[in-house]
C-alpha positions as CSV (number, residue, x, y, z in Angstrom):
1,M,6.3,12.2,-36.5
2,T,7.8,13.2,-33.1
3,D,8.3,10.9,-30.2
4,F,5.6,10.9,-27.5
5,R,6.4,13.2,-24.6
6,F,4.3,13.6,-21.5
7,P,4.9,17.1,-20.1
8,L,4.0,16.0,-16.5
9,K,6.4,13.0,-16.5
10,R,8.5,14.4,-13.7
11,V,5.4,15.1,-11.6
12,L,4.1,11.5,-12.3
13,E,7.5,10.1,-11.1
14,W,7.3,12.3,-8.0
15,R,3.8,11.0,-7.3
16,R,4.9,7.4,-7.8
17,T,7.8,8.0,-5.3
18,Q,5.3,9.5,-2.8
19,L,3.0,6.5,-3.3
20,E,5.9,4.1,-2.6
21,L,6.8,6.0,0.5
22,E,3.2,6.0,1.8
23,E,2.9,2.3,1.1
24,A,6.1,1.6,3.0
25,R,4.9,3.6,5.9
26,Y,1.6,1.7,5.8
27,K,3.4,-1.6,5.9
28,Q,5.5,-0.4,8.8
29,H,2.3,0.6,10.8
30,A,0.7,-2.8,9.9
31,A,3.8,-4.6,11.1
32,E,3.6,-2.6,14.4
33,L,0.0,-3.6,14.9
34,S,0.9,-7.2,14.1
35,A,3.7,-7.2,16.6
36,L,1.4,-5.8,19.3
37,D,-1.1,-8.6,18.6
38,R,1.6,-11.2,18.9
39,A,2.8,-9.7,22.2
40,R,-0.7,-9.8,23.5
41,A,-1.1,-13.4,22.5
42,E,2.2,-14.3,24.1
43,I,1.3,-12.7,27.4
44,E,-2.1,-14.2,27.4
45,A,-0.5,-17.7,26.7
46,A,2.0,-17.1,29.5
47,G,-0.8,-16.3,31.9
48,I,-2.7,-19.4,30.9
49,R,0.4,-21.6,31.2
50,A,1.1,-20.2,34.7
51,E,-2.4,-20.8,35.8
52,V,-2.4,-24.4,34.5
53,Q,1.0,-25.1,36.2
54,V,-0.1,-23.9,39.6
55,R,-3.4,-25.9,39.4
56,E,-1.3,-29.1,38.7
57,W,0.7,-28.7,41.8
58,N,-0.5,-31.0,44.5
59,P,0.4,-29.1,47.6
60,V,-0.1,-25.4,46.8
61,A,1.5,-23.0,49.3
62,G,0.0,-19.7,50.1
63,C,3.1,-17.9,48.8
64,D,2.6,-19.7,45.4
65,L,-1.0,-18.4,45.2
66,A,0.2,-14.9,46.2
67,A,2.9,-15.1,43.4
68,L,0.3,-16.3,41.0
69,G,-2.0,-13.4,42.0
70,A,0.8,-10.9,41.5
71,F,1.6,-12.5,38.1
72,R,-2.0,-12.2,37.0
73,Q,-2.1,-8.6,38.1
74,R,1.1,-7.9,36.1
75,I,-0.4,-9.7,33.0
76,M,-3.6,-7.6,33.3
77,T,-1.5,-4.4,33.5
78,R,0.6,-5.4,30.6
79,E,-2.5,-6.4,28.5
80,A,-4.1,-3.1,29.2
81,E,-0.9,-1.3,28.2
82,I,-0.8,-3.4,25.0
83,A,-4.4,-2.7,24.3
84,R,-3.8,1.1,24.6
85,K,-0.8,0.9,22.3
86,R,-2.8,-1.3,19.9
87,A,-5.6,1.2,19.7
88,E,-3.1,4.0,19.0
89,S,-1.4,1.9,16.4
90,A,-4.7,1.0,14.8
91,R,-5.6,4.7,14.6
92,K,-2.2,5.5,13.0
93,L,-2.7,2.7,10.6
94,A,-6.1,4.0,9.6
95,E,-4.7,7.5,9.1
96,Q,-1.8,6.1,7.0
97,Q,-4.2,4.1,4.9
98,K,-6.0,7.3,4.1
99,L,-2.7,9.0,3.1
100,M,-1.7,6.0,1.0
101,L,-5.1,5.8,-0.8
102,E,-4.9,9.6,-1.5
103,A,-1.4,9.2,-2.9
104,R,-2.6,6.3,-5.0
105,R,-5.5,8.3,-6.3
106,R,-3.3,11.2,-7.3
107,C,-0.8,8.9,-9.0
108,R,-3.5,7.0,-10.8
109,L,-5.0,10.4,-12.0
110,L,-1.8,11.3,-13.7
111,E,-1.3,7.8,-15.1
112,R,-4.8,8.0,-16.7
113,L,-3.9,11.5,-18.1
114,E,-0.7,10.1,-19.6
115,E,-2.7,7.1,-21.1
116,R,-5.2,9.5,-22.6
117,R,-2.5,11.8,-24.0
118,L,-0.7,8.7,-25.4
119,A,-3.9,7.5,-27.1
120,E,-4.4,11.0,-28.6
121,W,-0.8,11.0,-29.8
122,R,-1.2,7.6,-31.4
123,E,-4.4,8.7,-33.1
124,A,-2.7,11.8,-34.5
125,C,0.2,9.6,-35.8
126,D,-2.3,7.2,-37.4
127,R,-4.1,10.2,-39.1
128,E,-0.8,11.6,-40.3
129,L,0.2,8.2,-41.7
130,E,-3.1,7.8,-43.4
131,E,-2.7,11.3,-45.0
132,L,0.8,10.4,-46.2
133,A,-0.5,7.1,-47.6
134,A,-3.4,8.9,-49.4
135,E,-1.1,11.6,-50.8
136,S,1.3,8.9,-52.0
137,Y,-1.5,7.0,-53.6
138,L,-2.8,10.1,-55.3
139,A,0.7,11.1,-56.5
140,K,1.2,7.6,-57.9
141,C,-2.2,7.7,-59.7
142,A,-1.4,11.2,-61.1
143,R,2.0,10.0,-62.4
144,G,0.2,7.0,-64.0
145,R,-2.2,9.3,-65.9
146,M,0.6,11.6,-67.0
147,T,2.4,8.7,-68.7
148,E,-0.6,7.7,-70.7
């Protein structure tokens, strides 16, 4: 009996490497999206904190209100910028997810083919072993009859 060899082993290894690469890229895009969400939350919290602080001041000067207005404007501009970047990042993440799923599908296809070939090889080995056992039994029986 020969050892099992899968002729597409190198291709399967290549597909696994591709899958790992696509998964790493996916995680990178997901981390980018997460960072943008954190940045948006931080800016929003900063805006709320500034608003609360100014409302707590007892004498509020006009320049303070003007500064708060400018700060609000800057926060709105920054939030819009983050929202744009987030939309782009979400689009890239969706594209990368498609690439990753396609790489996973191709890899899984070869893995199933390897499993099927291994099962066929095992069946062939089992048949060969059964044939050897049957021949050995028949030879033993034939020797037993000869000695009688």
